Residue frames as qw, qx, qy, qz and C-alpha x, y, z in Angstrom:
[[0.138, -0.639, 0.393, -0.647, -26.97, 44.68, -53.11],
 [0.448, -0.103, -0.834, 0.305, -26.35, 42.62, -49.99],
 [0.464, -0.566, -0.003, -0.681, -29.00, 43.02, -47.31],
 [0.436, -0.038, -0.820, 0.368, -28.85, 41.80, -43.73],
 [0.488, -0.573, -0.029, -0.658, -31.18, 41.94, -40.76],
 [0.196, 0.123, -0.857, 0.460, -31.01, 40.81, -37.15],
 [0.577, -0.499, -0.484, -0.429, -33.88, 39.48, -35.09],
 [0.038, -0.305, 0.639, -0.705, -34.52, 40.02, -31.38],
 [0.305, -0.398, -0.864, 0.045, -36.73, 38.19, -28.94],
 [0.277, -0.822, -0.408, -0.286, -39.36, 39.89, -26.78],
 [0.599, -0.706, -0.087, 0.368, -36.70, 40.77, -24.20],
 [0.206, 0.947, -0.201, -0.142, -34.55, 42.46, -26.85],
 [0.539, -0.472, 0.640, 0.278, -31.81, 39.81, -27.03],
 [0.424, 0.510, -0.572, -0.483, -30.43, 39.02, -30.47],
 [0.730, -0.053, 0.647, -0.213, -31.68, 35.58, -31.49],
 [0.711, 0.307, 0.574, 0.267, -31.07, 35.30, -35.24],
 [0.055, 0.648, -0.273, -0.709, -30.21, 36.94, -38.52],
 [0.757, 0.441, 0.458, 0.151, -30.50, 36.64, -42.28],
 [0.109, -0.606, 0.404, 0.676, -28.30, 37.82, -45.13],
 [0.705, 0.470, 0.529, 0.048, -29.20, 37.78, -48.84],
 [0.530, 0.848, 0.016, -0.006, -27.95, 38.67, -52.30],
 [0.797, 0.000, 0.099, 0.596, -24.48, 39.35, -53.65],
 [0.006, -0.951, 0.085, 0.298, -22.22, 42.35, -53.89],
 [0.485, 0.732, -0.478, 0.031, -18.91, 42.93, -55.57],
 [0.825, 0.093, -0.533, 0.163, -16.44, 40.13, -54.91],
 [0.337, 0.248, -0.581, 0.698, -14.48, 41.73, -52.06],
 [0.437, -0.272, 0.269, -0.815, -17.59, 42.90, -50.18],
 [0.886, -0.079, -0.264, -0.372, -19.32, 39.56, -50.69],
 [0.710, 0.163, -0.602, 0.325, -16.21, 37.73, -49.48],
 [0.041, 0.296, -0.526, 0.796, -16.00, 39.90, -46.36],
 [0.661, -0.203, 0.107, -0.715, -19.68, 39.39, -45.52],
 [0.895, 0.032, -0.415, -0.162, -19.44, 35.65, -46.17],
 [0.509, 0.243, -0.654, 0.505, -16.38, 35.32, -43.93],
 [0.219, -0.264, 0.455, -0.822, -18.09, 37.15, -41.06],
 [0.781, -0.106, -0.047, -0.613, -21.33, 35.17, -41.41],
 [0.858, 0.095, -0.505, 0.002, -19.71, 31.73, -41.69],
 [0.335, 0.265, -0.649, 0.630, -17.37, 32.49, -38.79],
 [0.424, -0.254, 0.322, -0.807, -20.31, 33.65, -36.67],
 [0.885, -0.060, -0.203, -0.416, -22.29, 30.47, -37.41],
 [0.746, 0.176, -0.587, 0.260, -19.28, 28.27, -36.69],
 [0.109, 0.291, -0.568, 0.762, -18.60, 30.16, -33.45],
 [0.635, -0.232, 0.123, -0.727, -22.23, 29.97, -32.35],
 [0.917, 0.008, -0.351, -0.190, -22.17, 26.24, -32.93],
 [0.672, 0.219, -0.565, 0.425, -18.81, 25.66, -31.24],
 [0.234, 0.198, -0.506, 0.807, -19.04, 28.00, -28.25],
 [0.394, -0.266, 0.120, -0.872, -22.65, 28.55, -27.18],
 [0.129, 0.080, 0.956, -0.251, -24.23, 25.12, -26.74],
 [0.503, 0.388, 0.247, -0.732, -27.35, 26.46, -28.47],
 [0.571, 0.366, 0.713, 0.181, -29.37, 24.61, -31.08],
 [0.068, 0.446, -0.281, -0.847, -29.03, 26.46, -34.38],
 [0.611, 0.541, 0.578, -0.020, -31.55, 26.42, -37.19],
 [0.073, -0.549, 0.395, 0.732, -29.78, 27.53, -40.34],
 [0.668, 0.554, 0.496, -0.037, -31.22, 27.67, -43.83],
 [0.071, -0.578, 0.446, 0.680, -29.29, 28.33, -47.02],
 [0.680, 0.392, 0.619, -0.036, -31.68, 26.93, -49.64],
 [0.521, 0.838, 0.138, 0.087, -31.11, 29.64, -52.21],
 [0.672, 0.146, -0.033, 0.726, -27.73, 30.80, -53.47],
 [0.138, 0.414, -0.052, 0.898, -26.90, 34.09, -51.81],
 [0.554, -0.563, -0.052, -0.610, -29.28, 33.62, -48.86],
 [0.494, -0.027, -0.792, 0.358, -28.65, 32.39, -45.34],
 [0.515, -0.619, -0.018, -0.593, -30.79, 32.53, -42.24],
 [0.502, 0.036, -0.766, 0.400, -29.77, 31.43, -38.76],
 [0.468, -0.594, 0.054, -0.653, -31.74, 31.47, -35.54],
 [0.188, 0.119, -0.870, 0.439, -31.56, 30.07, -32.03],
 [0.461, -0.482, -0.595, -0.449, -35.05, 28.81, -31.06],
 [0.559, -0.500, -0.555, 0.359, -34.48, 28.71, -27.29],
 [0.250, -0.203, -0.112, 0.940, -33.15, 32.27, -27.28],
 [0.198, -0.290, -0.457, -0.817, -36.10, 33.33, -29.45],
 [0.546, -0.538, -0.617, -0.182, -38.38, 31.89, -26.75],
 [0.344, -0.869, 0.050, -0.352, -36.69, 34.02, -24.09],
 [0.884, -0.332, -0.047, 0.324, -33.80, 31.93, -22.79],
 [0.028, -0.954, 0.282, 0.097, -30.82, 34.16, -22.01],
 [0.903, 0.011, 0.133, 0.408, -27.44, 33.25, -23.48],
 [0.191, -0.872, 0.173, 0.416, -24.68, 35.81, -23.06],
 [0.461, -0.261, 0.651, 0.543, -22.43, 34.06, -25.60],
 [0.379, 0.573, 0.657, 0.310, -25.11, 34.19, -28.31],
 [0.022, 0.967, 0.217, -0.135, -25.66, 37.87, -27.60],
 [0.353, -0.708, 0.374, 0.485, -21.93, 38.59, -27.73],
 [0.460, -0.027, 0.715, 0.526, -21.31, 36.70, -30.98],
 [0.291, 0.698, 0.604, 0.250, -24.37, 38.12, -32.75],
 [0.098, -0.954, -0.070, 0.275, -23.53, 41.64, -31.55],
 [0.411, -0.496, 0.518, 0.563, -20.04, 41.17, -32.97],
 [0.406, 0.311, 0.726, 0.458, -21.48, 40.03, -36.31],
 [0.122, 0.890, 0.438, 0.002, -23.89, 42.97, -36.33],
 [0.240, -0.849, 0.166, 0.440, -21.03, 45.39, -35.65],
 [0.441, -0.235, 0.648, 0.575, -18.90, 43.88, -38.43],
 [0.324, 0.525, 0.699, 0.362, -21.71, 43.96, -40.97],
 [0.008, -0.944, -0.274, 0.182, -22.62, 47.53, -39.97],
 [0.324, -0.665, 0.356, 0.571, -19.01, 48.59, -40.60],
 [0.380, 0.091, 0.732, 0.559, -19.11, 47.03, -44.08],
 [0.175, 0.761, 0.610, 0.137, -22.46, 48.70, -44.81],
 [0.144, -0.914, -0.054, 0.377, -21.07, 52.07, -43.72],
 [0.347, -0.490, 0.530, 0.598, -17.92, 51.68, -45.84],
 [0.047, 0.002, 0.789, 0.613, -19.74, 50.31, -48.92],
 [0.402, 0.341, 0.482, -0.700, -23.29, 51.74, -48.85],
 [0.570, 0.409, -0.347, -0.623, -23.80, 51.01, -52.56],
 [0.459, 0.227, -0.852, -0.110, -23.02, 47.32, -51.97],
 [0.382, -0.237, -0.853, 0.266, -24.55, 46.53, -48.57],
 [0.370, -0.493, -0.005, -0.787, -27.49, 47.60, -46.45],
 [0.183, -0.110, -0.872, 0.440, -28.13, 46.62, -42.85],
 [0.366, -0.540, -0.481, -0.586, -31.87, 46.70, -42.29],
 [0.393, -0.523, 0.340, -0.675, -33.44, 47.74, -39.02],
 [0.066, 0.083, -0.956, 0.274, -33.37, 45.08, -36.33],
 [0.523, -0.362, -0.549, -0.542, -36.73, 43.37, -36.08]]
């Protein structure tokens, strides 16, 4: 089962996420497309430093350290909110394949 979680800073702004495991091919492909697009968009459009880790197969973590420390970035919030909405829609449609964990 694919699991995903989003992280927020002390002010409640989204500042990172992680996704792990695999689902059936079409669900995994949809999640992968959303995640990779979000990372590419964060890198291209926000000007934020990204720390991404994908050491294990089926696991990726991405965070923005300055946002985690409290720096506001509307573009980061917008892109991560969009990713969260997309992953939530997949989790709702395929609850046996994906679970969106509570935001930390």
